[in-house]
N, C-alpha and C positions, 0 to 999 in steps of 0.2 A: 555843313552843306546847306545851301538855301533851296527850298522846295516850294512848288506851287501846288495848291490843292487840285486834285484831278480825280473825281469819281469815275469809275469805269465798270462796265459790264458788257455782256454779249448783246449784239444788235437784235432789234425787234423784228418779228416776221408778221405778215398779213395773210389772211385775216387771222384772228386769234380766237381762242376759246375764252369764255368768261372765267375758266379756271385760272387763266393767266393772271386774273385780277388778284389771286392770292398773293402774288409777288409784289403787289402794289399797295399794300397796307402801309400806313405811315410808319417809318422806322424811328423808334425811340430807343432810349437806353434799355428799356424793358423788353424790346423786341429781339434783342440779341442774347446776351448771356446774363442779364441782370436778374436778380432775385435774392432771396435771403441766403446769406452765406451758410447758414445752418443747413446741414444735409446736402450741401451743394457739391460734394465731391465723393468719389469712391473711397474705400478704406485706404488708410495710409500704406498698408502693406502692398497695395497694388502699384504703388509709385516707388519702385526701387531706384535709389539715387546711385548712379555709377560713379559719381564724383565723391570719393570717400576721403580724399586728402586735399588740403589747400595748396594752391600754387604759391610759391614763395619767391623772394628775390635774393639773389646772391650777386651783389655788385651790379653789373650790367646785364645779367642773365636771369631769366625766369627758371625756376627749378621745381620739379615735381618728383617726389619719391627719390630724391638724390640724383636725378638726371636732369639735364637741360631740357626745358620745355619751350617749344617754338610754336606759335599759334598760326594756323591757317584760318583767317577770319573773314567775316562779312558784316555788313550793317543791315539789320532788319529793324529799322527805327520805330515801326508802327505797332509793335507787339502789345503795347498797353492801350493805346488810343490811336485810331486810324483815320486817315483823311481820304482814302482812295476809293471807297466803295459806298456810293450813296451819301456822301457828306461825312462829317466828323462823327464817329461813333466807335463803340468798342468792337474790335474784331471778333469774329466767332472763334470758338475753340478749334473748329476745323481748320481755319486759315492759319492760326498760330501753329498748330501741329504740322500742317502741310509744309509751311515754310521751314520749320526746324528740321523736319524729315528731309527736305530738299537739301538743306545745309549739310546734314549728315551724309547724304549721298555724294556730295561734292568733297567730302573729307574735311569739312569745316570743324574746327575744335573750339573756337571761341566766337561768340556773336556779340557785337556791340549794338545796343538798343537804347533808344531814348525813352523807354517806357517809364523810367523813374523821373523823367522830366514831364510833369503833368500839372500845370498851374494855370490860373487865369486871375482876372481881377473882377470884383463885384459880380460874381456868378455869371460872367460872360460865357463861360463854358461850364455848365453844371455837371458835365461828365468828368471833369478833371479831378485829379487826386486832391488838389487844393483849389476849389472853385473861387475862393476869396481868401485874402490874406488871413492866415491863422485858422481857417475853417477847413475841415477835412471830410472827404467823401470816401468812406470805407468801401463802398461798392466798387470803386475804381480799381481796387486791388485784385478783383476776381480774374481779370485777364492777365495781370502781372503775375499773380500766384500761379496760374496755369502755365505761363511761359517759363517761369523759373522751375516749376516741378517737372514739366515735360522735358526741358533741356537737360535736367539732371538724369532722366531715364535714358537719354541718348549719350551721356558723357560729354555733352557740350557745356562749356563755361561761358560766363557773361561779363561784359564790361558795361557799366551802367552810368552814363552822365546824369548829373543831378540837377542841372539847369542848362540854359542855352543862351548864347550871345544874341541869337536872332529871335524875332517875334513871330514864331511859327504858331500853328494851330494848337500845339501842345504847351505853349507858354515859354517863358524865359526869365532872365534875371530882372527884367523891369517889373515883374509881378511882385518883387520884394521892395521896390523903390517907389513906383508911381503911387500906390495907395498911401504911402507915407509922405507924399508931397516932395519927394526927392528926385534929383536928376539921375539918369541911368548910370553915370560914372560913379555916383556915390555908393553904388552897390558894394564897392571894394573898400570903402573908407568909413561910411557912416555906421556908428554902433547899432542903431536901430535896424538898419537894413541887414547887417551881418547877423544880428540876433534872429531876425525873421527867417533868413536863409537857414541858419543852424537849427531853428525849430522845425522847419520842413525836413531837413536832413535827419534829425532825430526821430521824427515820426516814421520815416521810411525804414531807418535802420532798426528801430524797435519792433517793427511789424513781424508777426508770426504768420507764416504761410498757412492759409486756411485749408490747403490740400495736404501738405506734408506734415504740418505741425511743427516745423522747424523755423526758428527765427532767421531772418535774412542774414544777420551777422554771424550765424553759426552754420551757414550753408556753403560748402566748398564750391557749389555751382557758381556763386557770384565771386569771380576772380578778383575784380577791381571795381571800385567806385571812382568815377571821373568827376572832378570838381565842376565841370560844365563842358558843354560842347563849344569849341572854338572861342573861348573867352578871350576878348581882346584887351581887357584893361587890368589883368591880374598884376598885383605887386608881390614882391618877395614876402613881405610881412603877412599879406592876406593868404598867400599859399601856405605858409608855415602854420598859420593859425588854423586853417581849415583841415590841413593834413592831420594836425595833432588832435583836432576835435573828432574826426572820423576814426582815427586809429585808437583813440581812447575807448570807443564803443565797439570797434571791429578790428581788434589787434591781429587777427589772422588773415584779414583781407588786405589787398593792395590798394594804393591810391594813385590815380593818374591825372594828368593835366596837360593842356596844350592849347595853342591858338591856331588860327587858320593860316595855312600856306608856308609857314616857316617856324623855326624854333624860338620859343620864348626864352630869353636868357635867364629869366627869373626861375623857370622850371629847372634849369641846370644847377642853379645855386641853392635851391631848397633842399636841405640835407636829408629830410625824411620822406620826400616824394619818391615814389617807386618808378613810375612810368611816365615817359615823355611821349606825347601823342602828336604826330605831325600829319598834315593832310595835303593831298596832291591832286590837282586837276589841270593838266595831266602829270603823272610821275615819269621820271626817267630813271634808268638803272643807275646812272652816275650820281644823280642827286640823292636818291634813296641811300646809296652807299655812303656818300659824303655826310649826310645828316646822321646816319646811324653811327658813323665813326665819332662825330662830335658828341652825340649823346652818350655813347659808351665811354668816351674819354672822361665824361663827368660822372662816371660810375652810376649811370641810370639805365633803365631798360628802355629801348627804343621800339616803338610800333608805328607803322603807317596806319593810323586809325581810320583814315578814309583815303581811298584812291579811286580814280575813275575806272569802273569795270571795263570800259571800252579800251583801256590801255593795258589790260592784263594779257600781255604777249609772252611768248616763250622767252624772249630776250630779257624782259623785265623780271619775270617770275623765277627763271633759272638763276639769274644773277642774285636775286634776293635770297633764294634758298641756299646759295653757296656762301653767303655772307653771314658769319656767326653773330655779327653785331645786330642783325635784323631779327628781332624776337617775334614779330607778327606783321602780317600784311592783311588789311581788312578792306575788301572792295566795297564800293557803294554802287548799288544796293540790291538786295535779293527780294524777289517777289515770287509767290507760288500760285497755285490754282485758286480760282474764284469759287465761291460757294455754289453758284448755279451753273458754272461752266466757263470755259476759256480760262485765261490767266489774268491776274490783277495787273493793270497797267498803271504806270506813273510817268509823268511827262518831263522829267528833268534831263533826259538823254542818257542816263546811266543805269536804267532798269535792266536787270539781268534775270532771265528765266532759265531753268534747266530744261533741256540740254543746250539751249540757245535758239533764238528766234531767226537767226540768219547764219550764214556760213562764218561770218566774222565773229558773231557771238559764240558760236560753237568753238571756235579757236580760243576765245577768251575763257570759256568753261574748261577746255582741255588744259590750258596753261595753269589755271587755278588748281585743278586736280593734280597736275604734275608737282606743283608747289606743295600741295597737301601731302602727297606721298613722300616727297623729299624731306619734309620736316617731321615725319614720323606718324602721319595719319594714314588711314586706309579708306580711300574713296571707293565708291562703287559697291558697297556691301549692304545697302538697304534692301530689305525684303519688300518687294512690290505689293502694295495693297490692290484692291479692285476698284475700278472706276464706278461711277454712279450715273445712270441715266436720270437726269433731273426733270426732263419734260419731253413730250412728243406733242407738237402742235401741228395743226393742219393749216397750210398756207394755200388757200384757194384749192383745197382738195389734194394737196401734195404734202406728204409727211416730212416734218423737219425735226430731227433728233438732236437734243441738247444733252451734253454729258459733262460731268465733272471729272477731271483727271485725278491721278494718284501720284504722289511724290516719287520721283526717281524714274518714272516711265519716260522713254525717249519719244515714242510715237504711239498712235492708237489706230485700230482698225474697227470701223463700225460695220456690223453684220446684221443681216436680215434672215428670217426664216418664216415660212408659211405653214410648216408642219411640226415645228418644235424639235426637229432632229437634224435636218440639213440646213446648214448656215452658209450664206454667200456674202461676199464683201460688197458693201454699198459704195465704199470709196475705192477708186482705182488703185490707190497706193495707201500706205500708212500715212497718217496725218498727225500734225502736232496738236497739243491741247488747245491752242488758240484757234483751231479750225472749227471748234464747236460754236454754233450748231451746224450739222451736216444735213443737206437735203437729199431725200431719196427720190430721184426723178421718176422711178417706176411706180412706187407706192401701190403694191398689190393689196387686195382686200385681205384682212386677217393677218397682216404682217406683225411679227414680233421683232424686237431689236435688242442687241447687246453690244457692248464695247469691249474690245480685247486690248490690253496694254502690251506694248512691245518694249523690251529692255534695251540697254545700250549695246548688247551683243546680238541684237536682232532676233531675240527669242520671244515668242508669244507666251504670255503669262495668263493667269486666271481671269476669265471674262467677268464682266459685271452681271448682276441679275438681269434676266430678260424682262422686257416690258412690252406688252401687246398694245398696239394702236387700235382703237375702235374704228369702224368703217366711217363713222361721222362723229368726230369728237376729238378732244384733246386730253392728254394725261399729264398730271403734275405729280412728281415724286418729292415728298418732304421727308428728309432724313431725321427730322426732329432734333437737330444739333443746336438749334437756336429757335427763337420765336419769329424769325424773319418772315415766314409765309403764313402765320396764323393771325387771326383777328382778335382772339382773346384766350386767356387760360386762367384757371383757378385751382389752387391746391397743388400745383405742379411747378417744377423748376427744371432748369437745364443742369443735369448732373455732370460734373467734370470727371472724365475717366481718361486713362492713358490712350484710349481709342478715339478720344474727342468728346463731344457732348452728347447727351441723350436725355430725353424728357422723362421725368419720373415724378411720382406722387411724393409729397413732402410732409403732409400733415397727418397721415394715417387714416384720414376720412375719405371723402369723395373728391376726386380730381377730375378736371375736364379740360379739353382743348377744343377751340372752335376755329373753323375755317369759313371764310365768306366766298361764295362762288355762285354765279348765275348758271342755271341749267345743269345742276348736278344729276349724274346718272348712275355712278358706281363708286365704291370706296373699298379699299383694302388696307388693314392696319396690321403691322407686325408688333406683337405685344408679348409680354412675359406672363400676363395673367388673363388669359382669354375668358375665363369663367365670369369675371366681374365686368367685362367690357360691355358697354351699351352704346349703340349708335343711334343718333337722333338727327332729324332734319327740321328745317323751319323755313317758312316763307318770309317772315318779318323779323326773325331773330328774337322773338318774344315767346311765341307759342311753339312748343316742340313736339314732334311726333316720333316715338320710338319705332325703328324699322327692324324687320327680321334680319338676322345675321346667320352666317355659317362659319364654323371654326374648322380650319384646315391645318394639319401639321405637315410640314415639308422641310426636309433637311435639318431636323432638330429645332425648327423655329415654328412658332404658332402664329397663325394669321386669322384675323376676323374679317369676313367679307360681307358686304351688303350690296345688293343689286336693285335695280328698278327705282332708284332714288328720284326725288323731285325737290324743288325749292332752291333757295339761294344761300342757305347756311347749313353747315355740317358740324356736328359735335360728337366727340368721343368722350365717354365718361368711364371711370373705373375706380375701384376702391383700393386703399392701402398705398404701399410704396412701389407698386408695379411700374414697369417702364414701357414706353412706347418708342419703338426703334425706327419706325418708318410708316408713312401714310402715302398711299397711292390713290389719287383722286381723279376721276374721269368726269368730264362735263361736255355739254353740247358745244358745237362750233358757233362762234359769233362772226357774222360776215360784215365786211365793210359796207356801210350804207352810203357814204359819200367820201370820195377821195378827191382832194384838190391838190394838183401838182404845182399850183401857184405860178402858172405861166401868165395869168392875168387875174383880174379881180372878179371874174364873172360868177364864180361859185361862192363868193363871200357875201355875207349879209351887210357888212359895214367894213370900211377901212379908213384909217386916218389919212389926211391929205399929205402928210410928210413921209409917205411910204412910196417906194418905187421898186423896180425889178433890176436885179443884177444878173446878167447872163455871161459875164466874163469867166474865163478859166474853168470851164466845167470839169476838166480832169482833176482839178484840186478839190472838187466837191463831189467826188464819187460819180461823176457823169451828170450831176444835176445842173441843167442848163438854165435854170431860172429860179432865183431866190428873191424873197422880199427883204428889203433893207430900209433903214431910216435915212432920211436926207437932212434931218436936224435932230437936236437933242430934246425936242418937245415930246410930250407924251404921245405914244403911238400904240395902236392896237388893230387887230383883225377880229372879225366875228363871223360865225356861220350859224345857220338855222337848219334843224331837222327834227322831225317829230320823235320824241322819246329817245334822246341820245343816252346810250348806256356806257360809253367810253370813248377815248380818243388817244391817238398817238400823234405827236407834233415833232417833226424832224427839223432840227436847227443846226447851224454851223457856227463855230466860234474860232476866231483867230487866236492862236496859242499864246501870243505875247500879251494878250489882254486878259483881264480877270474874267473868270467864268461866273458871271452873275446870272441868276436864274430868271427865266421867263415866268410871268404870272398867268395862271390858267383859271378862268372863272366860268361858272355855269349859271343859267337863269331859266326860269320857267316861262317868263313873259317878255324877256328882252329888256326889262327895265330895272329889275332888282337882281343884283349879282352877288354870288357867293364864291369866295376863293376856294378852289379845289386842291386837295392834297395830290401831289404828283410824285412819281418815281422817275429818276433820271438815269439813263444809260448812256455811256460814252464810248467812242471808238478812237481810232488813231488816224492821223493824216496831217498834212500841212494846215488845212482847216479841219478842226476836230468836230466830228458829228456827235450830236447829242439828241437823244429821243426822250421827250417828256410824255409820260403815260398817265392817264386817269382811267379808273374802272369802277364798276359797281354803282353807276349813277342811276338815279330814279328821279322822275319829275323834271328832267332837264331837256329843254327844247332849243336852247341857244348856248353856244360856247364862244368864249372870247379869250384871246391870247394877247398879252401886253408886254412890251419891252421894258426892261429894268430902267429905272431912273437913277442911275449911278454914274460916277465919272468914268470916262473911257471913250474910245473911238465910237462914233455914231454908226459906222458901217458894220459893226459886230455887236451882237449876233445877227445872223441872217436866218430866215425861216424858209425851208425848202419845200415842205409839203405837210399836209394834215390828212389823217384818216379818222372819220367819225364812224362809230359802231352803234347799231340800233337793232332791236328785235323786229323792226319794220323794214329791214333791208330786203331787197329783192332776192329771190333764189339764185344760187350760183349757176352761171352759164359759161360757155366758152369765152375766152378773152375777147375784148373789143378790138377794134382796128388798131394797127400799129402805124403811127405816122412818123416817118423818118425826118430827122432834122438836118444835121450837117455830117458830111459834105452834101451840098445840094446837087440835084440832078445836073449832070454835064459840067460840074465844077472843074476848073483847070488850075494848074499850078498849086495843087494841094500839097502841103508839106508831107514829107515821107514818114513822119511820125504823127499821123492825125489822130484826133479823138473823135470817135463816131458818137452821135447822139440821136435820141428819138424821144417821142412823147410817151408818157405813161399809158399803157393799154389797160382799160378797165378789167379788173378781176384777173390780172396776170400774176401767176405765182413766181415765174422767172422768165428769162429771155434766152434765146439762142441766137448767136451772131455768126454770120458766115460771110467770108470775103473771097472773091475770085479774081484771078488775073485774066482779064478779058481779051488781051491781045495774044493770049495763049489759051484758047477756049478749053473749058473743062478743067482748068487747073485750080483746085481749091487751095487757097493759101492758108486759111485758118478757119477753124470752127470752134467756137467757145460756147458752152452751155452753162446753165445755172447762174446766169447774171441777174443780180437783183436791181442794180442801179440802171438808170436810163441813159447810160453812156458807157463807152468801152474804148480803151486805148490798147491795141495789140502790142505785145512785148516783142516787136520786131520793127525793123526799118524797111519801108517799101522801096522798090526800085525807082530811081528817078525817071521822069518822062515815060511813064507806063500807065496803061489803062487798067482800071479795076472796076469791079462792081460789088455791091454788098446788099444784104437784106437781114431783117430781124424777125424772128418768130416768137410770139408770146404764147406761153404754155400754162395751163392749170390742170387740175384733176379731171376736168370735163373734156377738154380738147385743146386745140391750138389754132392760132391765127397768124398768117405770115404777111409781112409787108410787101410792097413793091420791091423789085430789084433795081437798084439805082447805080448809075455809072459815074465815074470821075477819072481824072488823070492827074498824076503827080508832077511836081515842079522839077525843073532842071536844077542841077547843082549850081551854086553861084560861081561866077567867073572872076569876080573882083573881090579883094579882101575888104573887111570892115576895119577901119582904123579905130581901135578902141581908145587910144590916146597917144598922140605924138607930142603933146605938151607944148605945141607952138601957139595955142590959142589963149594962153594965160598971160595977162598983162603984168601981173605982179605976184610976189610970193603969197600975199593974202588971198588971192584968187585960187591959187593952187591948194593952199591950206584949207580953204572952204570946201574944195572938192574932195580932198583926201583927208578924211577925218580919222584921228587917232583912235585905236581901240584902247581904251583906258585900262583894260585888264592887263596889258603888257607893259613893257618898258617905255621910256621916253623916245619919241621919234618926231622929227621936225622936217617937213618937206620945204624945199626952196627951189627956185629956178636956177639953172646953170647952163652955160654954153655946152653944146654937144660937138666935140671936135670931129666925130666920125662923119657927120653930115652937115655941119655948120649951122645947125638949128638949136632950139632949146631942148633941154632934158630936165628931168626931175631929180633932184639930189635929196637923199634921205639921210640925215644925221641921226644916229641912234645910240641909245644906252640901254642894253638889254636887261640890266639890273638882275634882280633875283627871279624875275618871271621867266627868263630864258627865251623871250621873244619880244618883238615890237612890231606893230603893224598899223596900216592905214586902210581905210575902206572908202571906195568911190561908188556911190549910188547913182545910177544913170537917171537922167531926167525922163527919158523914154526907153522902155525895154528894147534890147537889141535881139535880133534873130541870128543865131550863129549856126543854124542848121545847114548842113551840106559842106561845112568846112572841116578840115582834118585836125586842126589844133590851133595853138597860139604861138606867136613869135614875139620876142622882145629883146632889146639890147640891154646888157647889164655890164656895169663897170664896178667891180668890187674886189676885195681880197678873198682868198680862198678859205678863210677861217670860219665863215658862217654860211649857212644855206639860205636860199630864198624860196618861200612857199607862195605860189599863186593860187588864189582862191576865187571862185565865182559862185553866184547863186543863180540856178537855172530852174525855172518853174517852182520856185520856193524852196529848192533843195540845195545844200552846200556841196561843192566839189573842190578838190584840192590836189595839187601836185607840187613837188619840191625839186629844186635843182641846186647843185653846188658848183660854183665856178672852178674849173680844173686849174686855171692859172689866174694871176692877177691881170687887171686891165680890162679894156672894153671888148666884149664878145657878144655874139648873137646866139640866142637859144631858141629852138623850136620844141614845143611841148605838145605831143599828140594828145588829143582828147582821150584816147585809150589809156593814157597814163594817169588821168585824173580819177580819183576815188572819193567816196564820201569820207569826211573826217571821222575819227573814232567816236566823237561825241554826237554825230548827226545820224539821222535815220538813213538806211540804205534803200534807195529807190532807183528806178530806171532813169538814165540821163535823157533829159528833154531839153535840147538847145534852142528851142523855138522862142523862149521867153527868158532872156538873161537880164537880170535887173541890177546887178552890182558885181564888181570884182574888187579884190583886196590883195595887198602885198604884205607879206610877213617875213621878217628877218629873224632867223633862229640861231641860237648859240649862246655865247657869253661875250661880255666886254662891250666896248664902244667902237664906233667906226662910221664909215660913210658908204652908201651904195647909190649909184646913179642908174636910173631907169629911163629908157626911151623907146619910142616906136613899138608900142604894144598893138598887135593886130592879129586878125584871124588868118589862117593859112588856107589858100585855095587848094583843093585836091589836085594832086599831080604836079604841084610846083615845089 
């Protein structure tokens, strides 16, 4: 599977406390789980391996303890080295544990992971297991060891590819050829490349797990070694050689191989190869069954080592479960909870979270669990842990609660108490883990918060520990499972335990951990040795002052508390091998000193001449109606000035088809000499992906500059939407400033019935409340939505045509509220004439038609040509196709100018084809894909009408509301098998009532 890097985390709120700066320390290998392997794990006896026997092969079947073993599988490719959170780095023990726990809840028995594929060239990736050819990094085993050990405690087994066809962030087979001056295809034939690959394999197979003390080749948890992921150039001789090489060292473990999308015949012919791995995007029940039969006939074990999770339907999974030739179905791919809240996102279209982010995804999860149960597993038996509140921040006086979910929970309820005994729900209903953070619109003084997980049977389980919000300040909770939030540590390491990671002293002497934070006021530490704990603070990080502490024992746990703190650095010291299990740190609120919505350049100090504003499609930018973009590839930058800038948040937008190349953020005292600043990046989801660049803890900075990357790609991405500068010199918080409405304008007529409302940013607004009335029916409130963060809103309903409405927006913060004018408009009438999408009469020659209808090269062959249309005596388009092994063939027509299909009821088209294959009509509306299929009931020419209500998002596309106001392309796909001809004519929209 090909993947694109996509860092992700929860969105940023304003204003922030300087304590949030703890999360913005530069992330390096050492900041996560790195450290000395010695003393880096709990006792071996704590890690009970439930996998006591090896899975074996008997012909075309997997066997365990004398019975057939069939795998319910998933891919969690990132367990060793991750690309999805803050760039490439080692995942935390928490995220590894959480993902594997989630797999167990779904009944997954085998996980396929690329964690043993970890190579690079010339130290391009120093975190890799093999940073350079023949050089090894023992530190990279820490996450792999943890994943293997923890999977064993769950009874989950592993399939581990050893290299990759593709040049991903974790490396591939070119890392064994390019350094030797060889071409990529010589990986399979050149003796030196083969030796280099085998040396890498030997290094992995010989490794002894630092946690369990068991050699990898002696661990039944590792079910199979895969020669590589989707290797395209394997030869029979190469397969035989590598299988023999591995089995000589790992005689009790199996060996797998496969290429992308179909069966490699050499894998069927290799006598000692155990497993043939086939991948599907998308799969069908018929093709899976046919391929499994071919593999079984060759006396090999068949697994679908990757299939699109979006295709996990009851039809597919029930058929696979009923087919004894199918030994495993492994969906791509599973992600769990993020360290600081929400869930880890990945942008390949096949990310699956439990229990599903949409109704369709929930159906996918259900189908996978049905398959798990049918193949002998027991989904739904994970004991829920407790969530963790990770931060409470004040957004202009309004509390925002972020929490981290727990594996297996279906939903969560955020609760508040002002007396410690009576708890009320903050959220109207239970919410998903992705809802973090949640805003408490009431925010009473002295509020404490907790999060209650809800299981799949709608039962409330054990709540998180409560965290109290200060009246003025923010709270950060560090579970000390990584060094992610700390600025320094000495004499301590992250200890691997079956419960995850925990900070512990390692050298027997004095250990310490330091956090950097402006405006410290209070700290609480959960420790195992309170007697030796010492808390100190510092203004400059050099001179430290020991502060008084109090020890409290509660619920069998010891807490060391310190109040009345000051300074910008906090240090906890202790002696011996004691553990620190949590730090709760409170600091003062830092208010936005300058907010620039970038509607113009009036607030900037400087801007390059090749910059301009893009105000198109605000609904695709979270309501942001003005962003700065480049007009050329020349260097471009923006800068701002403010006295004593302490931090900044820069909101940018990236087009997902382009590389996510980072912005450069620089600071200066005098505006002449600039220093590059370390940033942390947070990403979200959407057709245009939002990214927030944050810098914190600045001193001596009076000017800030943001520059565009000078790398290949489209000049119009990224776009910068806004910037917030923080400073101790910011004015005190007051009620929000005026709310200036944007579109629709006062008295606007013929407004589409699916409008996007926009307004200007109100100074010091924590959130907005939007209200819409039907004014030709006085007093009728159509919709009221609160908690809006963006300066735009598109109601999830279609307004009545030819109707008068009015709307207003209220800005709210912890001090008060400010309401805009109430503005009126009227909606457009439905169109009375159809739009001719294409009647094919305007093409002079076949070449013109072929230029307009471009083949999707992922499918079979298809050739458009012009032909006479007997039905009306005009031209039509003829499509000659060969569906091949892809099972489809298609062409895409991109419009020169976007079309507005609002107000129409559907599409009509004339089709002349045989009944053997179906036709899918696909279009892109407001950046989202929609698709519907028809099958001709008889041969010959016939006209079809497809209502827009029949169109749905394809399984691989995000699910969003249908917006027909901006349609940019449509496509025609023929599905099935074989060859044939289909003629299409008179594609048009359908007028309502006709």
